[in-house]
C-alpha angles and dihedrals in degrees: 000000000000132000120189116201127199112222113211111062093003109057098012139019105235098173099120097047096042098045094045090051091049089050090050091053092048091050092050089050090050091241126139109281108230128209116266095245091058091056101053091098086074092064108102108012121090109288095230090056092049094051092045089057095040094050095042096245146016100269099093098022097097091051090047090054090050092051092045091054091047088069101025096055092057105030116358101063090065094046085091141096137209115247113248112263097024098105092050091047092051092048091052094047094048089048089057091057097256112147108229124206132177113228112183137157087223113102108272092231088066097035094057092049090052095047091047094044092055094047097249098114097092089062094058130074090203142352115225126188143143128290123252089251088060096255110151092011087126107080091223090060093041095053091046088053091050091050091051093051100038097039098211126142113259091228089062093059143065133199119221119197148133102233137064090247090068093053094043091050092048096049092045087060100039098258123131113243127217118196123214121205102203093078133065105289122089124238088245092054093050095046092048089052091056109254114176092215138014115215125192103193137027089240090060094053099077097071098051091043091056091043098049103039109101095012125119107267105276133223115272118272110271093016 
C-alpha cells in the first residue's frame, strides 16, 4: 500500500517563501512586482511554466527561475509552515503499514531539506522531486519515474495533492488521485482533473486513503 503526497499546498503552506522569491526575481528583472495574493496560482505547477506565463513568454523564464532560486534556496524554502493535523495523519498512516512517499514538482534537493526541517522526514520512505534542469517537473513524468524506481503496481497507490497537476499525473500513470481543498487549487479545478475524492481537512484524509488504496482506479468525483 503506497500513498504519494504532494508537498506545497498539501503537506506545507509555502505561500510566503514562494511569493517573496517570485517578487525578488521580478524586481531583479526590472519587471513590475506583483502583490503576493496575485501570485499564488504559481504554487504547485512547474516553476518554469509559471514564469513563462507570468512574463508573457519563454525568453526571460530561465533567468527568472535562476533568480528565484537565488533567494529561495537560502531563505524562501523555510518561510513555510506545516498544515495543522498533517504530522498526526502521517504517524497514523505509517503505523498502519502504508508506505509514504513525497512526490513534488519542486526540486528534490529543496524538498528533502523542507521535509527534514519540519520534522516530517521520519514518516516518509523517500522524497521524490524534479531535477534543477526541470526534468520530472511534470507530475506525469515524476510519477512514472517513481514507479520505475519503486516497482509497485499503480493500482496499489494513490496520489494526494491540491492542484490539477497531481490528479492528471496520477491518472496518466494508473494511480487514483485524492484532491485536498486546503491548498491552492479550487474544488472546480480538482474535480475537472478527475479526483476520486475531495477532502477538506487532514483529519478527514485517513478514511478515503484506506478505502482507495488497492482498489481499481475509480471514476472521478461527481462523474
